[in-house]
N, C-alpha and C positions, 0 to 999 in steps of 0.2 A: 650560253646566252648568245642569241642572234639579234642583230639590228638590221631592220629593213630601212635603208637610208633614202628610199624613194618609192612611195606608194600613193597612188591617187585614190585614197579611200573614199573620197566624195563622188567618185565617178558614177554616172547613171547606170552602168552595168551592175552595180551593187544594189540598185533599186531600193534604197532605204534600209538595207540590211548591213550598213557599215559597222555598227557596233558588234553584230554577230560575226562578221568577217574578221574583225580585230580580235574577238574572243577566241575564234578558231586558231588564229595565229599564235595567240598567247598559249593556248593548250599545246601547240606544236613546238613551243620553246622559243618563240620570238618575243624578246624582252622590250623592244622599242620599235616604233614605226614613225617615220617622218613623212608628213603629208604636205607636199608642195602645192601652192596655189598656181593658177595659170592665167587668171584674169581678175580685175578688180571686183567683178561680180561674185567671185567665190572666196574672197578674203574672209568674210564672216563665217562662211560654211566650214572652211578648213580649221579656223580657230575654234569654232563650236565643237567640231569632232574631236580635236585635240584635248579640249577641256572635259570631254565626257569620260576620258580614261587616263589613268596615271601613266600608261605606257605609250601614249601618243603625243607627238610634238608636231610643229608645223613650220612652214616657210611661206613667205609672202613674195610674190613677184608676178611679172607678166611674161608669159611664155611667148616665144617668137611667132608661133602659129596663131596667137591671139592678138598680135600687134595690129593686123589689119582692122580689127574692130575696136581698137583702143584709141584713146585720145591723150594728148599731153597732160590734161588735168588728172588722168589716172596715175601718172607718175607723182603728181603732187599728193594725191590720195595715199599712195604707197608711202611716200616720205613722212607724211603727217602721222599715219598709223604706226609706222616703225618708231618714230620719235615718241609717240604716246606710250607705246609698250616698253621701250627702253628706259623710260623715266618713271616707271611704276615705283612706288615708295619702297616696296620690299626687295626691289632689284631682281625679282624673279619673274620671268615670262616664259611661256612655252614656245615662243618664237625662237627658233634656233638658227635660221639662215634666211638669206634672200634667195628666192627661187620659186619656180623654175624659170630661169632667164637664159638668154644665149642667142644663137643664130641658127637658122635652118635654111641651108642652101640645097636641100634635097627636093623640096616641093618647087616645081618650075615657076609658079606664079610669084613665089617669094624671092626669087633671084632677079626679078625685073624691077626697073625703076617704076614708081617711087618706093615700092615696098622694101626693096633691098636696103635703101638708105634709111627708111623708117625703122627697120629691124635694128640696124647698127645704132641709130640714135637711142632707141629704147634700151638696148643692151648697155651702151655707155652710161646713160643716166642712172640705170639701176646698179651698175658697178660703183658709181659715185655714192649712192645711198649706202651700199654695203661697206664701202671704205669709211664713210663718215660716221657710221655707227659700229664699226669694228665687228661686222658680221661676216661669216663665210658665205659663199654663193654656191648654189646648185645649178650647174651649167648644162644646158641643152646644146650639144655639139654635134651637128649632123652636116657632114661635108663642109665644115667651117672651121676646122681646127686652127689653121694659120691666122685667120682674122680674129678669132677668139683670143688667141695668144698675143697678137699684136696689141690689142687693147688692154689685156691683163698686164703686160709689161709697162704700159703707160699709166694705168690707173691701178695702183697696187692695193689689193685687198688682202685680208689676213689668210686667205686660202679658200678651200671649198672642195667640191667634188665635180669631176667631169663625168657626168651621168652617161651611162651606156657607152662607155669609151670604145672606140673602134678606129683609132688612128694608128700611126706608126710608132715604133719603139722610140724613135728620136723625139716625136711630139710628146709621147708619154713622159719622157725624161724632162722636157721643158715644163710640163705641168707639175711634175714632182718638185722640180727646182723652185717653182713659184709657190710651193706650199699646198699643193693639191693632192687629193686621193683620186683614184680612178674607180668608177663604178662598174661592176660586172653582175649580170643577172641571167635571165632565161636564155639569151642568145648563146651563152657559153656552153649550154647543155647540148647543142647540136654538133654532131661529129663533123659536119661539113663546114662549120664556122672555124676554119683553120687559123686565121689570123687572130681572132678573139681568144681562142684557146691557147695559142702560142703566147700571147701577151699575158694571159692569166697564169700561165705556167712559169714564165721567166721574169716578169717584172718584180722589183723588190716587194717582198711580202708585206712590209709595213706601208705600202702605197695603195693597197687594195681594200675596197669596201664592197659589201654585197647589197643588192637591191632587187626588187621585183618589178618595179614600174607598173604594178597591178593597176588596172586589169589588162594592161598591154604586156608585150614581150613574154608570152607564155612559154614555159620550158617545153622541151621536146615531148615529154610524157603527157602534156595537157593539150598541145596544139590540135585543133584550132580553137579550143575553148579559151575563155578568158582567164587570166592569171589571178592569183590570190596571195596575200602575204604569208599564209600558212605554208606555201611552197618553198619559202626561203631556206629552211634547214636542208631540204633535198638538193636545192641549188648549191648550197654550201658543201654538200657531200661530193658533188661533181668537182668542185674546186679542190677538195681534199685529194680526190683521185688523181687529178691532173698534176698536183704538186707533190704527190707521194707523202702526204701528211695525214695525221689522224683528224677525224671530224672535230674532236675537242680542240685541237690546236688551231684549226681554221676558225671555229666559232670564237675562241678567245682573241685571236689576233685581229680578225676583221672587226670585231666589236670594239676592241681597243683603238683601232684605226679610226672608226667612226666617231668615237668619243673624243679623240685627239683633234679631229678636224672640226667638230661641232661641240665645243666645250660646254655649251648649255645643256647638252644631254646628260651631263654629270650631276645636275641638280637633283636632289632628293625630292621626288614629287609626292611622297606619302602624306 
């Protein structure tokens, strides 16, 4: 069993073929896919996709790169929708996390005032929503690890995933101490990605989850084509080689890690 903890199944690159893309992933052995939102305008889309299939789940949040086109009332929309879903009579919702949220200090325009401050404001407010409803968070952490961690220490959530992790071992340990797992995907498959491969090899095995970030972060054998969740088992094989483990061990442990950090994935959706 494999779990893709981060896949933008609603992306335009899939051109309306999202169901077929998910079906291909299931045929390849992917048992669950988590679809994170990026903007209030796609909240309904990711929810609808998740409800089309028993093996799909979703997260709601505002991505830092979509903060420039977002307004404060989008945060109210997010809070109200999460409150509605978490109060459903049967207690079961396919919402499993708040995400994708975080900070992006790689894009130059986002590091300048007032967008830098706006990013932080949206990140903080979404952490509060996750805290208030006891939901994990899916974090976008690009050149922003220390500030991400500063706010996590102050606003304590139940945990989550640092998506596409590429920080230091020391930063990784702080995330782990705060209840987070670290996401590894296509970038790990490039032999030149020495730091990422070192982290994937040496970090505690119970702290690692797998992801595709499809259609982005294509593995080495697909580049420059766009990524698909069906590639996750092959990405997992790379992790198995790096750690000297069997593919079965990697599939079992990374899936258990994903279920531990996103408990709602444990619900029986049949």
